[in-house]
Structure formats: structure tokens, C-alpha cells
PDB file with SEQRES, HELIX, SHEET and CRYST1 records, atoms N, CA, C and O in Angstrom:
SEQRES   1 A   75  MET PHE VAL MET LYS LEU LEU GLY VAL PRO ASP ASP GLU          
SEQRES   2 A   75  HIS ASP ALA LEU ARG ALA ALA LEU TRP THR HIS VAL ASP          
SEQRES   3 A   75  GLN ASP HIS LEU TYR TYR ARG HIS ARG TRP ARG ALA ARG          
SEQRES   4 A   75  ASP LEU VAL ILE TRP ASP ASN ARG CYS THR ASN HIS LYS          
SEQRES   5 A   75  ARG ASP PRO TYR ASP PRO GLU SER GLN ARG ILE LEU HIS          
SEQRES   6 A   75  ARG VAL GLN ILE ALA GLY THR ARG PRO PHE                      
HELIX    1 AA1 ASP A   11  VAL A   25  1                                  15    
HELIX    2 AA2 ASP A   28  LEU A   30  5                                   3    
CRYST1    1.000    1.000    1.000  90.00  90.00  90.00 P 1           1          
ATOM      1  N   MET A   1     149.606  47.780 138.419  1.00  0.00           N  
ATOM      2  CA  MET A   1     149.751  47.238 139.778  1.00  0.00           C  
ATOM      3  C   MET A   1     150.967  47.904 140.441  1.00  0.00           C  
ATOM      4  O   MET A   1     152.012  48.052 139.807  1.00  0.00           O  
ATOM      5  N   PHE A   2     150.838  48.289 141.666  1.00  0.00           N  
ATOM      6  CA  PHE A   2     151.887  49.006 142.316  1.00  0.00           C  
ATOM      7  C   PHE A   2     152.685  48.113 143.267  1.00  0.00           C  
ATOM      8  O   PHE A   2     152.915  48.442 144.430  1.00  0.00           O  
ATOM      9  N   VAL A   3     153.098  46.963 142.715  1.00  0.00           N  
ATOM     10  CA  VAL A   3     153.903  46.018 143.499  1.00  0.00           C  
ATOM     11  C   VAL A   3     155.379  46.202 143.050  1.00  0.00           C  
ATOM     12  O   VAL A   3     155.718  46.042 141.878  1.00  0.00           O  
ATOM     13  N   MET A   4     156.212  46.536 144.009  1.00  0.00           N  
ATOM     14  CA  MET A   4     157.634  46.671 143.625  1.00  0.00           C  
ATOM     15  C   MET A   4     158.367  45.366 143.775  1.00  0.00           C  
ATOM     16  O   MET A   4     159.173  45.010 142.916  1.00  0.00           O  
ATOM     17  N   LYS A   5     158.111  44.645 144.840  1.00  0.00           N  
ATOM     18  CA  LYS A   5     158.794  43.356 145.098  1.00  0.00           C  
ATOM     19  C   LYS A   5     157.942  42.515 145.943  1.00  0.00           C  
ATOM     20  O   LYS A   5     157.401  42.980 146.946  1.00  0.00           O  
ATOM     21  N   LEU A   6     157.795  41.253 145.565  1.00  0.00           N  
ATOM     22  CA  LEU A   6     157.086  40.259 146.334  1.00  0.00           C  
ATOM     23  C   LEU A   6     158.100  39.596 147.325  1.00  0.00           C  
ATOM     24  O   LEU A   6     158.983  38.843 146.913  1.00  0.00           O  
ATOM     25  N   LEU A   7     157.946  39.894 148.599  1.00  0.00           N  
ATOM     26  CA  LEU A   7     158.923  39.468 149.518  1.00  0.00           C  
ATOM     27  C   LEU A   7     158.934  37.898 149.562  1.00  0.00           C  
ATOM     28  O   LEU A   7     157.887  37.254 149.495  1.00  0.00           O  
ATOM     29  N   GLY A   8     160.118  37.339 149.673  1.00  0.00           N  
ATOM     30  CA  GLY A   8     160.245  35.888 149.743  1.00  0.00           C  
ATOM     31  C   GLY A   8     160.163  35.124 148.411  1.00  0.00           C  
ATOM     32  O   GLY A   8     160.313  33.903 148.371  1.00  0.00           O  
ATOM     33  N   VAL A   9     159.922  35.872 147.325  1.00  0.00           N  
ATOM     34  CA  VAL A   9     159.892  35.254 146.053  1.00  0.00           C  
ATOM     35  C   VAL A   9     161.201  35.408 145.311  1.00  0.00           C  
ATOM     36  O   VAL A   9     161.656  36.539 145.139  1.00  0.00           O  
ATOM     37  N   PRO A  10     161.811  34.373 144.877  1.00  0.00           N  
ATOM     38  CA  PRO A  10     163.112  34.539 144.127  1.00  0.00           C  
ATOM     39  C   PRO A  10     162.889  35.402 142.825  1.00  0.00           C  
ATOM     40  O   PRO A  10     161.857  35.362 142.155  1.00  0.00           O  
ATOM     41  N   ASP A  11     163.954  36.161 142.562  1.00  0.00           N  
ATOM     42  CA  ASP A  11     163.840  37.030 141.374  1.00  0.00           C  
ATOM     43  C   ASP A  11     163.435  36.375 140.088  1.00  0.00           C  
ATOM     44  O   ASP A  11     162.742  36.983 139.273  1.00  0.00           O  
ATOM     45  N   ASP A  12     163.857  35.134 139.886  1.00  0.00           N  
ATOM     46  CA  ASP A  12     163.555  34.466 138.610  1.00  0.00           C  
ATOM     47  C   ASP A  12     162.056  34.092 138.555  1.00  0.00           C  
ATOM     48  O   ASP A  12     161.549  33.856 137.458  1.00  0.00           O  
ATOM     49  N   GLU A  13     161.348  34.030 139.654  1.00  0.00           N  
ATOM     50  CA  GLU A  13     159.885  33.696 139.671  1.00  0.00           C  
ATOM     51  C   GLU A  13     159.104  34.977 139.787  1.00  0.00           C  
ATOM     52  O   GLU A  13     157.914  34.978 139.474  1.00  0.00           O  
ATOM     53  N   HIS A  14     159.691  36.052 140.212  1.00  0.00           N  
ATOM     54  CA  HIS A  14     158.949  37.252 140.597  1.00  0.00           C  
ATOM     55  C   HIS A  14     158.060  37.785 139.466  1.00  0.00           C  
ATOM     56  O   HIS A  14     156.858  37.976 139.653  1.00  0.00           O  
ATOM     57  N   ASP A  15     158.667  38.027 138.274  1.00  0.00           N  
ATOM     58  CA  ASP A  15     157.909  38.713 137.176  1.00  0.00           C  
ATOM     59  C   ASP A  15     156.712  37.798 136.722  1.00  0.00           C  
ATOM     60  O   ASP A  15     155.611  38.277 136.450  1.00  0.00           O  
ATOM     61  N   ALA A  16     156.981  36.507 136.660  1.00  0.00           N  
ATOM     62  CA  ALA A  16     155.866  35.615 136.183  1.00  0.00           C  
ATOM     63  C   ALA A  16     154.758  35.592 137.186  1.00  0.00           C  
ATOM     64  O   ALA A  16     153.591  35.644 136.800  1.00  0.00           O  
ATOM     65  N   LEU A  17     155.063  35.516 138.455  1.00  0.00           N  
ATOM     66  CA  LEU A  17     154.005  35.525 139.453  1.00  0.00           C  
ATOM     67  C   LEU A  17     153.258  36.845 139.481  1.00  0.00           C  
ATOM     68  O   LEU A  17     152.029  36.858 139.545  1.00  0.00           O  
ATOM     69  N   ARG A  18     153.969  37.935 139.434  1.00  0.00           N  
ATOM     70  CA  ARG A  18     153.351  39.232 139.375  1.00  0.00           C  
ATOM     71  C   ARG A  18     152.444  39.370 138.141  1.00  0.00           C  
ATOM     72  O   ARG A  18     151.333  39.885 138.271  1.00  0.00           O  
ATOM     73  N   ALA A  19     152.856  38.953 137.014  1.00  0.00           N  
ATOM     74  CA  ALA A  19     152.009  39.000 135.812  1.00  0.00           C  
ATOM     75  C   ALA A  19     150.783  38.145 135.946  1.00  0.00           C  
ATOM     76  O   ALA A  19     149.692  38.535 135.529  1.00  0.00           O  
ATOM     77  N   ALA A  20     150.962  36.927 136.552  1.00  0.00           N  
ATOM     78  CA  ALA A  20     149.806  36.084 136.751  1.00  0.00           C  
ATOM     79  C   ALA A  20     148.769  36.634 137.749  1.00  0.00           C  
ATOM     80  O   ALA A  20     147.561  36.501 137.554  1.00  0.00           O  
ATOM     81  N   LEU A  21     149.262  37.230 138.776  1.00  0.00           N  
ATOM     82  CA  LEU A  21     148.397  37.984 139.752  1.00  0.00           C  
ATOM     83  C   LEU A  21     147.577  39.124 139.109  1.00  0.00           C  
ATOM     84  O   LEU A  21     146.389  39.328 139.359  1.00  0.00           O  
ATOM     85  N   TRP A  22     148.308  39.822 138.285  1.00  0.00           N  
ATOM     86  CA  TRP A  22     147.642  41.030 137.654  1.00  0.00           C  
ATOM     87  C   TRP A  22     146.549  40.492 136.616  1.00  0.00           C  
ATOM     88  O   TRP A  22     145.436  41.012 136.537  1.00  0.00           O  
ATOM     89  N   THR A  23     146.929  39.470 135.868  1.00  0.00           N  
ATOM     90  CA  THR A  23     145.946  38.878 134.933  1.00  0.00           C  
ATOM     91  C   THR A  23     144.761  38.407 135.692  1.00  0.00           C  
ATOM     92  O   THR A  23     143.644  38.536 135.192  1.00  0.00           O  
ATOM     93  N   HIS A  24     144.921  37.872 136.860  1.00  0.00           N  
ATOM     94  CA  HIS A  24     143.742  37.375 137.654  1.00  0.00           C  
ATOM     95  C   HIS A  24     142.913  38.549 138.111  1.00  0.00           C  
ATOM     96  O   HIS A  24     141.702  38.540 137.886  1.00  0.00           O  
ATOM     97  N   VAL A  25     143.482  39.554 138.734  1.00  0.00           N  
ATOM     98  CA  VAL A  25     142.710  40.644 139.327  1.00  0.00           C  
ATOM     99  C   VAL A  25     142.109  41.602 138.286  1.00  0.00           C  
ATOM    100  O   VAL A  25     141.141  42.302 138.582  1.00  0.00           O  
ATOM    101  N   ASP A  26     142.668  41.637 137.087  1.00  0.00           N  
ATOM    102  CA  ASP A  26     142.238  42.534 136.043  1.00  0.00           C  
ATOM    103  C   ASP A  26     141.169  41.914 135.117  1.00  0.00           C  
ATOM    104  O   ASP A  26     141.238  42.021 133.893  1.00  0.00           O  
ATOM    105  N   GLN A  27     140.215  41.287 135.734  1.00  0.00           N  
ATOM    106  CA  GLN A  27     139.088  40.719 135.024  1.00  0.00           C  
ATOM    107  C   GLN A  27     137.919  41.577 135.164  1.00  0.00           C  
ATOM    108  O   GLN A  27     137.657  42.024 136.281  1.00  0.00           O  
ATOM    109  N   ASP A  28     137.177  41.861 134.149  1.00  0.00           N  
ATOM    110  CA  ASP A  28     136.009  42.745 134.139  1.00  0.00           C  
ATOM    111  C   ASP A  28     135.005  42.437 135.228  1.00  0.00           C  
ATOM    112  O   ASP A  28     134.480  43.362 135.848  1.00  0.00           O  
ATOM    113  N   HIS A  29     134.711  41.138 135.491  1.00  0.00           N  
ATOM    114  CA  HIS A  29     133.698  40.773 136.435  1.00  0.00           C  
ATOM    115  C   HIS A  29     134.155  41.080 137.926  1.00  0.00           C  
ATOM    116  O   HIS A  29     133.350  41.045 138.857  1.00  0.00           O  
ATOM    117  N   LEU A  30     135.413  41.363 138.079  1.00  0.00           N  
ATOM    118  CA  LEU A  30     135.929  41.725 139.480  1.00  0.00           C  
ATOM    119  C   LEU A  30     135.904  43.198 139.723  1.00  0.00           C  
ATOM    120  O   LEU A  30     136.230  43.611 140.836  1.00  0.00           O  
ATOM    121  N   TYR A  31     135.545  44.027 138.782  1.00  0.00           N  
ATOM    122  CA  TYR A  31     135.491  45.464 139.008  1.00  0.00           C  
ATOM    123  C   TYR A  31     134.098  45.895 139.297  1.00  0.00           C  
ATOM    124  O   TYR A  31     133.139  45.342 138.759  1.00  0.00           O  
ATOM    125  N   TYR A  32     133.971  46.922 140.179  1.00  0.00           N  
ATOM    126  CA  TYR A  32     132.645  47.496 140.393  1.00  0.00           C  
ATOM    127  C   TYR A  32     132.464  48.642 139.398  1.00  0.00           C  
ATOM    128  O   TYR A  32     133.343  49.481 139.205  1.00  0.00           O  
ATOM    129  N   ARG A  33     131.288  48.638 138.780  1.00  0.00           N  
ATOM    130  CA  ARG A  33     130.951  49.723 137.847  1.00  0.00           C  
ATOM    131  C   ARG A  33     129.695  50.349 138.312  1.00  0.00           C  
ATOM    132  O   ARG A  33     128.712  49.665 138.596  1.00  0.00           O  
ATOM    133  N   HIS A  34     129.709  51.624 138.394  1.00  0.00           N  
ATOM    134  CA  HIS A  34     128.553  52.436 138.837  1.00  0.00           C  
ATOM    135  C   HIS A  34     127.845  53.105 137.743  1.00  0.00           C  
ATOM    136  O   HIS A  34     128.468  53.707 136.869  1.00  0.00           O  
ATOM    137  N   ARG A  35     126.526  53.022 137.756  1.00  0.00           N  
ATOM    138  CA  ARG A  35     125.752  53.857 136.760  1.00  0.00           C  
ATOM    139  C   ARG A  35     125.325  55.128 137.449  1.00  0.00           C  
ATOM    140  O   ARG A  35     124.423  55.131 138.287  1.00  0.00           O  
ATOM    141  N   TRP A  36     125.964  56.169 137.095  1.00  0.00           N  
ATOM    142  CA  TRP A  36     125.815  57.452 137.839  1.00  0.00           C  
ATOM    143  C   TRP A  36     124.436  58.118 137.635  1.00  0.00           C  
ATOM    144  O   TRP A  36     123.884  58.118 136.535  1.00  0.00           O  
ATOM    145  N   ARG A  37     123.931  58.657 138.679  1.00  0.00           N  
ATOM    146  CA  ARG A  37     122.650  59.450 138.671  1.00  0.00           C  
ATOM    147  C   ARG A  37     122.958  60.707 139.480  1.00  0.00           C  
ATOM    148  O   ARG A  37     123.887  60.725 140.287  1.00  0.00           O  
ATOM    149  N   ALA A  38     122.164  61.758 139.255  1.00  0.00           N  
ATOM    150  CA  ALA A  38     122.359  62.943 140.050  1.00  0.00           C  
ATOM    151  C   ALA A  38     122.318  62.632 141.557  1.00  0.00           C  
ATOM    152  O   ALA A  38     121.523  61.809 142.010  1.00  0.00           O  
ATOM    153  N   ARG A  39     123.190  63.307 142.319  1.00  0.00           N  
ATOM    154  CA  ARG A  39     123.388  63.204 143.768  1.00  0.00           C  
ATOM    155  C   ARG A  39     123.934  61.917 144.243  1.00  0.00           C  
ATOM    156  O   ARG A  39     123.927  61.664 145.447  1.00  0.00           O  
ATOM    157  N   ASP A  40     124.412  61.077 143.364  1.00  0.00           N  
ATOM    158  CA  ASP A  40     125.051  59.804 143.791  1.00  0.00           C  
ATOM    159  C   ASP A  40     126.329  60.095 144.645  1.00  0.00           C  
ATOM    160  O   ASP A  40     127.007  61.100 144.430  1.00  0.00           O  
ATOM    161  N   LEU A  41     126.620  59.241 145.563  1.00  0.00           N  
ATOM    162  CA  LEU A  41     127.829  59.290 146.360  1.00  0.00           C  
ATOM    163  C   LEU A  41     128.345  57.818 146.448  1.00  0.00           C  
ATOM    164  O   LEU A  41     127.626  56.895 146.830  1.00  0.00           O  
ATOM    165  N   VAL A  42     129.582  57.676 146.083  1.00  0.00           N  
ATOM    166  CA  VAL A  42     130.263  56.334 146.085  1.00  0.00           C  
ATOM    167  C   VAL A  42     131.424  56.456 146.973  1.00  0.00           C  
ATOM    168  O   VAL A  42     132.217  57.392 146.875  1.00  0.00           O  
ATOM    169  N   ILE A  43     131.534  55.484 147.869  1.00  0.00           N  
ATOM    170  CA  ILE A  43     132.703  55.406 148.810  1.00  0.00           C  
ATOM    171  C   ILE A  43     133.264  54.005 148.702  1.00  0.00           C  
ATOM    172  O   ILE A  43     132.528  53.018 148.690  1.00  0.00           O  
ATOM    173  N   TRP A  44     134.561  53.939 148.625  1.00  0.00           N  
ATOM    174  CA  TRP A  44     135.201  52.594 148.584  1.00  0.00           C  
ATOM    175  C   TRP A  44     136.487  52.610 149.437  1.00  0.00           C  
ATOM    176  O   TRP A  44     137.032  53.664 149.763  1.00  0.00           O  
ATOM    177  N   ASP A  45     136.924  51.439 149.768  1.00  0.00           N  
ATOM    178  CA  ASP A  45     138.199  51.213 150.473  1.00  0.00           C  
ATOM    179  C   ASP A  45     139.233  50.721 149.478  1.00  0.00           C  
ATOM    180  O   ASP A  45     139.206  49.584 149.006  1.00  0.00           O  
ATOM    181  N   ASN A  46     140.178  51.667 149.174  1.00  0.00           N  
ATOM    182  CA  ASN A  46     141.216  51.295 148.178  1.00  0.00           C  
ATOM    183  C   ASN A  46     142.038  50.058 148.625  1.00  0.00           C  
ATOM    184  O   ASN A  46     142.695  49.452 147.779  1.00  0.00           O  
ATOM    185  N   ARG A  47     142.029  49.702 149.786  1.00  0.00           N  
ATOM    186  CA  ARG A  47     142.830  48.545 150.240  1.00  0.00           C  
ATOM    187  C   ARG A  47     142.217  47.259 149.692  1.00  0.00           C  
ATOM    188  O   ARG A  47     142.939  46.283 149.487  1.00  0.00           O  
ATOM    189  N   CYS A  48     140.929  47.229 149.455  1.00  0.00           N  
ATOM    190  CA  CYS A  48     140.347  45.961 149.083  1.00  0.00           C  
ATOM    191  C   CYS A  48     139.234  46.071 148.001  1.00  0.00           C  
ATOM    192  O   CYS A  48     138.367  45.203 147.894  1.00  0.00           O  
ATOM    193  N   THR A  49     139.289  47.144 147.224  1.00  0.00           N  
ATOM    194  CA  THR A  49     138.307  47.283 146.189  1.00  0.00           C  
ATOM    195  C   THR A  49     138.978  47.522 144.839  1.00  0.00           C  
ATOM    196  O   THR A  49     139.891  48.342 144.742  1.00  0.00           O  
ATOM    197  N   ASN A  50     138.548  46.833 143.824  1.00  0.00           N  
ATOM    198  CA  ASN A  50     139.119  46.971 142.497  1.00  0.00           C  
ATOM    199  C   ASN A  50     138.180  47.890 141.751  1.00  0.00           C  
ATOM    200  O   ASN A  50     137.003  47.558 141.605  1.00  0.00           O  
ATOM    201  N   HIS A  51     138.649  49.042 141.267  1.00  0.00           N  
ATOM    202  CA  HIS A  51     137.833  49.961 140.542  1.00  0.00           C  
ATOM    203  C   HIS A  51     138.634  50.664 139.437  1.00  0.00           C  
ATOM    204  O   HIS A  51     139.849  50.839 139.518  1.00  0.00           O  
ATOM    205  N   LYS A  52     137.900  51.045 138.430  1.00  0.00           N  
ATOM    206  CA  LYS A  52     138.452  51.834 137.298  1.00  0.00           C  
ATOM    207  C   LYS A  52     137.294  52.568 136.632  1.00  0.00           C  
ATOM    208  O   LYS A  52     136.149  52.127 136.728  1.00  0.00           O  
ATOM    209  N   ARG A  53     137.558  53.612 136.001  1.00  0.00           N  
ATOM    210  CA  ARG A  53     136.509  54.354 135.278  1.00  0.00           C  
ATOM    211  C   ARG A  53     136.439  53.999 133.788  1.00  0.00           C  
ATOM    212  O   ARG A  53     137.435  53.647 133.155  1.00  0.00           O  
ATOM    213  N   ASP A  54     135.266  54.105 133.281  1.00  0.00           N  
ATOM    214  CA  ASP A  54     134.994  53.939 131.888  1.00  0.00           C  
ATOM    215  C   ASP A  54     135.238  55.288 131.202  1.00  0.00           C  
ATOM    216  O   ASP A  54     135.249  56.317 131.878  1.00  0.00           O  
ATOM    217  N   PRO A  55     135.434  55.310 129.889  1.00  0.00           N  
ATOM    218  CA  PRO A  55     135.594  56.602 129.180  1.00  0.00           C  
ATOM    219  C   PRO A  55     134.402  57.526 129.484  1.00  0.00           C  
ATOM    220  O   PRO A  55     133.292  57.063 129.749  1.00  0.00           O  
ATOM    221  N   TYR A  56     134.646  58.772 129.440  1.00  0.00           N  
ATOM    222  CA  TYR A  56     133.551  59.783 129.751  1.00  0.00           C  
ATOM    223  C   TYR A  56     133.725  60.960 128.851  1.00  0.00           C  
ATOM    224  O   TYR A  56     134.783  61.155 128.253  1.00  0.00           O  
ATOM    225  N   ASP A  57     132.667  61.762 128.752  1.00  0.00           N  
ATOM    226  CA  ASP A  57     132.705  62.973 127.921  1.00  0.00           C  
ATOM    227  C   ASP A  57     133.545  64.013 128.631  1.00  0.00           C  
ATOM    228  O   ASP A  57     133.165  64.440 129.721  1.00  0.00           O  
ATOM    229  N   PRO A  58     134.670  64.447 128.072  1.00  0.00           N  
ATOM    230  CA  PRO A  58     135.500  65.391 128.753  1.00  0.00           C  
ATOM    231  C   PRO A  58     134.854  66.761 128.930  1.00  0.00           C  
ATOM    232  O   PRO A  58     135.344  67.577 129.710  1.00  0.00           O  
ATOM    233  N   GLU A  59     133.766  67.021 128.220  1.00  0.00           N  
ATOM    234  CA  GLU A  59     133.029  68.263 128.388  1.00  0.00           C  
ATOM    235  C   GLU A  59     132.119  68.252 129.590  1.00  0.00           C  
ATOM    236  O   GLU A  59     131.696  69.307 130.063  1.00  0.00           O  
ATOM    237  N   SER A  60     131.804  67.034 130.103  1.00  0.00           N  
ATOM    238  CA  SER A  60     130.897  66.923 131.247  1.00  0.00           C  
ATOM    239  C   SER A  60     131.647  67.282 132.565  1.00  0.00           C  
ATOM    240  O   SER A  60     132.855  67.073 132.672  1.00  0.00           O  
ATOM    241  N   GLN A  61     130.946  67.792 133.503  1.00  0.00           N  
ATOM    242  CA  GLN A  61     131.538  68.104 134.817  1.00  0.00           C  
ATOM    243  C   GLN A  61     131.697  66.851 135.689  1.00  0.00           C  
ATOM    244  O   GLN A  61     130.769  66.059 135.859  1.00  0.00           O  
ATOM    245  N   ARG A  62     132.917  66.707 136.235  1.00  0.00           N  
ATOM    246  CA  ARG A  62     133.172  65.583 137.106  1.00  0.00           C  
ATOM    247  C   ARG A  62     133.783  66.246 138.392  1.00  0.00           C  
ATOM    248  O   ARG A  62     134.661  67.104 138.307  1.00  0.00           O  
ATOM    249  N   ILE A  63     133.307  65.834 139.506  1.00  0.00           N  
ATOM    250  CA  ILE A  63     133.813  66.340 140.774  1.00  0.00           C  
ATOM    251  C   ILE A  63     134.195  65.132 141.634  1.00  0.00           C  
ATOM    252  O   ILE A  63     133.384  64.240 141.885  1.00  0.00           O  
ATOM    253  N   LEU A  64     135.439  65.133 142.071  1.00  0.00           N  
ATOM    254  CA  LEU A  64     135.925  64.021 142.881  1.00  0.00           C  
ATOM    255  C   LEU A  64     136.585  64.618 144.123  1.00  0.00           C  
ATOM    256  O   LEU A  64     137.463  65.475 144.022  1.00  0.00           O  
ATOM    257  N   HIS A  65     136.149  64.150 145.297  1.00  0.00           N  
ATOM    258  CA  HIS A  65     136.731  64.556 146.577  1.00  0.00           C  
ATOM    259  C   HIS A  65     137.358  63.290 147.149  1.00  0.00           C  
ATOM    260  O   HIS A  65     136.694  62.260 147.267  1.00  0.00           O  
ATOM    261  N   ARG A  66     138.627  63.369 147.500  1.00  0.00           N  
ATOM    262  CA  ARG A  66     139.345  62.211 148.043  1.00  0.00           C  
ATOM    263  C   ARG A  66     139.494  62.515 149.566  1.00  0.00           C  
ATOM    264  O   ARG A  66     139.840  63.619 149.985  1.00  0.00           O  
ATOM    265  N   VAL A  67     139.211  61.466 150.342  1.00  0.00           N  
ATOM    266  CA  VAL A  67     139.338  61.535 151.805  1.00  0.00           C  
ATOM    267  C   VAL A  67     140.105  60.369 152.257  1.00  0.00           C  
ATOM    268  O   VAL A  67     139.788  59.249 151.857  1.00  0.00           O  
ATOM    269  N   GLN A  68     141.137  60.551 153.098  1.00  0.00           N  
ATOM    270  CA  GLN A  68     141.878  59.455 153.685  1.00  0.00           C  
ATOM    271  C   GLN A  68     141.632  59.481 155.180  1.00  0.00           C  
ATOM    272  O   GLN A  68     141.676  60.521 155.838  1.00  0.00           O  
ATOM    273  N   ILE A  69     141.382  58.336 155.662  1.00  0.00           N  
ATOM    274  CA  ILE A  69     140.971  58.158 157.120  1.00  0.00           C  
ATOM    275  C   ILE A  69     141.999  57.243 157.770  1.00  0.00           C  
ATOM    276  O   ILE A  69     142.276  56.155 157.265  1.00  0.00           O  
ATOM    277  N   ALA A  70     142.553  57.675 158.867  1.00  0.00           N  
ATOM    278  CA  ALA A  70     143.518  56.806 159.565  1.00  0.00           C  
ATOM    279  C   ALA A  70     142.728  55.664 160.207  1.00  0.00           C  
ATOM    280  O   ALA A  70     141.578  55.839 160.610  1.00  0.00           O  
ATOM    281  N   GLY A  71     143.369  54.487 160.294  1.00  0.00           N  
ATOM    282  CA  GLY A  71     142.664  53.339 160.859  1.00  0.00           C  
ATOM    283  C   GLY A  71     143.607  52.173 160.881  1.00  0.00           C  
ATOM    284  O   GLY A  71     144.833  52.283 160.859  1.00  0.00           O  
ATOM    285  N   THR A  72     142.916  51.014 160.929  1.00  0.00           N  
ATOM    286  CA  THR A  72     143.768  49.822 161.011  1.00  0.00           C  
ATOM    287  C   THR A  72     144.308  49.433 159.638  1.00  0.00           C  
ATOM    288  O   THR A  72     143.747  49.812 158.610  1.00  0.00           O  
ATOM    289  N   ARG A  73     145.337  48.719 159.632  1.00  0.00           N  
ATOM    290  CA  ARG A  73     145.973  48.231 158.398  1.00  0.00           C  
ATOM    291  C   ARG A  73     145.188  46.997 157.938  1.00  0.00           C  
ATOM    292  O   ARG A  73     144.626  46.270 158.756  1.00  0.00           O  
ATOM    293  N   PRO A  74     145.157  46.765 156.596  1.00  0.00           N  
ATOM    294  CA  PRO A  74     144.451  45.599 156.127  1.00  0.00           C  
ATOM    295  C   PRO A  74     145.202  44.328 156.588  1.00  0.00           C  
ATOM    296  O   PRO A  74     146.384  44.369 156.930  1.00  0.00           O  
ATOM    297  N   PHE A  75     144.499  43.253 156.582  1.00  0.00           N  
ATOM    298  CA  PHE A  75     145.112  41.958 156.990  1.00  0.00           C  
ATOM    299  C   PHE A  75     146.005  41.397 156.015  1.00  0.00           C  
ATOM    300  O   PHE A  75     146.572  40.328 156.241  1.00  0.00           O  
TER     301      PHE A  75                                                      
END                                                                             
């Protein structure tokens, strides 16, 4: 989790709250998992999508293109 400081939370509560939040969001049923097929294209919004990859064969070819689009900030 890339949280440096939760604004408005006293230091003595910060680590416990951050750990509780991470425990909540890091549940398998909250992640999107894709079953890849040839010519698949997957697009997600990093601001509001929980994703991670499963182990893969390092000998297989993987191509990733990252695109960042300017726009509105998340709410």
C-alpha cells in the first residue's frame, strides 16, 4: 500500500488503521483475475481497481503497454 500518512489521524492510531485498511482491501475476492486468451486486451483505472498478477512461466512472452491519460481526479 502506497500510503505515507493518513491526514487527520493521530500517529498512535495511524499504523493500526493503515494495517486494518490493507487487510480489508487485500482479500482475494476483491481482486480482478483475468484468464488470458490470444488477442486479449485488458484496461483498468489504477485509481479504483485492485489488481495483481498470478505467477507465470518466465519463459513465456509477456507484453505490457502502459498508458496514462490526463483527466479528472478521483473523488
